[in-house]
C-alpha positions in Angstrom: -21.7 -4.1 16.7 -20.5 -6.6 14.2 -17.0 -7.0 12.8 -16.1 -8.8 9.6 -12.5 -9.6 8.6 -11.7 -8.5 5.1 -8.6 -10.3 4.2 -8.7 -11.2 0.4 -6.3 -13.8 -0.9 -6.5 -12.8 -4.6 -5.4 -9.5 -6.0 -3.3 -8.4 -3.0 -0.3 -9.7 -1.2 -0.9 -12.0 1.7 -1.2 -10.6 5.2 1.0 -12.1 7.9 -0.6 -14.0 10.8 -0.4 -11.0 13.2 -2.6 -8.6 11.2 -5.4 -8.4 8.6 -5.8 -6.1 5.7 -9.2 -4.7 6.8 -11.8 -5.0 9.4 -15.4 -4.0 8.5 -17.2 -2.5 11.5 -21.0 -2.7 11.2 -23.5 -0.8 13.3 -21.1 0.6 15.9 -22.8 2.9 18.4 -19.6 4.8 19.1 -15.9 5.2 18.2 -13.0 6.1 20.5 -9.9 7.6 18.8 -6.9 7.4 21.1 -4.0 9.8 20.6 -0.5 8.4 20.4 0.2 6.7 23.8 3.7 6.3 25.1 5.3 3.9 27.6 5.2 6.4 30.4 4.3 5.7 34.0 1.8 7.8 36.0 4.5 10.3 36.9 5.3 10.7 33.2 8.6 8.8 33.4 9.5 6.6 30.4 10.1 2.9 31.0 13.9 2.1 31.0 13.7 -0.7 28.4 11.6 -1.4 25.3 9.7 -4.2 27.1 8.9 -1.9 30.0 7.6 0.7 27.7 5.5 -1.8 25.8 4.0 -3.0 29.0 3.3 0.6 30.1 1.7 1.4 26.8 -0.7 -1.4 27.0 -1.5 -0.7 30.6 -2.1 3.0 29.6 -4.3 1.9 26.7 -6.4 -0.4 29.0 -6.9 2.5 31.4 -8.0 4.9 28.6 -10.3 2.2 27.1 -11.8 1.5 30.6 -12.6 5.2 31.0 -14.9 4.7 28.0 -16.3 1.4 29.2 -14.3 -0.4 26.6 -11.5 -3.1 26.6 -8.8 -4.2 24.2 -11.6 -6.3 22.5 -13.0 -3.0 21.2 -9.8 -2.1 19.3 -10.3 -2.1 15.5 -7.2 -0.3 14.3 -3.6 0.2 15.6 -0.8 2.4 14.3 2.7 1.8 15.9 5.4 4.5 15.8 8.8 2.9 16.4 12.0 4.8 17.0 14.0 1.9 15.6 13.1 -0.9 13.1 14.7 -3.4 15.5 11.6 -2.9 17.7 9.2 -4.5 15.2 9.2 -8.0 16.7 8.9 -6.9 20.3 6.1 -4.5 19.4 4.3 -7.3 17.4 4.6 -9.8 20.3 3.3 -7.2 22.8 0.3 -6.5 20.5 -0.5 -10.1 19.9 -0.3 -10.8 23.6 -2.4 -7.8 24.5 -5.1 -8.7 22.0 -4.9 -12.4 23.0 -4.3 -13.4 19.4 -7.1 -11.3 17.9 -5.9 -9.6 14.7 -6.8 -6.1 13.5 -5.5 -3.8 10.8 -2.2 -2.5 11.9 0.6 -0.4 10.6 4.1 0.2 12.0 6.1 3.3 11.0 9.7 4.0 12.0 10.0 7.6 13.1 12.0 10.0 15.2 10.0 10.5 18.4 9.6 13.9 20.0 11.6 12.7 23.1 14.5 10.3 22.5 13.5 8.2 25.6 10.1 7.4 23.9 10.9 4.2 22.0 7.4 3.3 20.9 4.1 5.1 20.6 0.7 3.5 19.8 -2.4 5.1 18.3 -5.6 3.1 18.3 -9.2 3.3 17.2 -11.8 1.4 19.2 -15.5 0.9 18.4 -18.4 -0.2 20.5 
């Protein structure tokens, strides 16, 4: 599989350093579409703080990816659902750390989550 960053500088607004406009994926042999994943521990309890939930989300995503013999390096798209716009920076920092600085197309949406204790939910697409 080959990936090519598509981040034009003319005709569209500039992307910020933590994401790109598009990522072309050439010749993947498979895709993994991951449902919205919350910051819940193995018993289903939500982390008490935003940082705890973000850590749990990324641990959960790593476990889901591993079940498909993938890692965070296979992620090609992320959608974040945030309960409060104040969570943007913490979510961004957690994503940048989890991806070790690798940038992918990402969107953050402020929503009312199904359960008030769920502060953030991430949905990803991975390719291999």
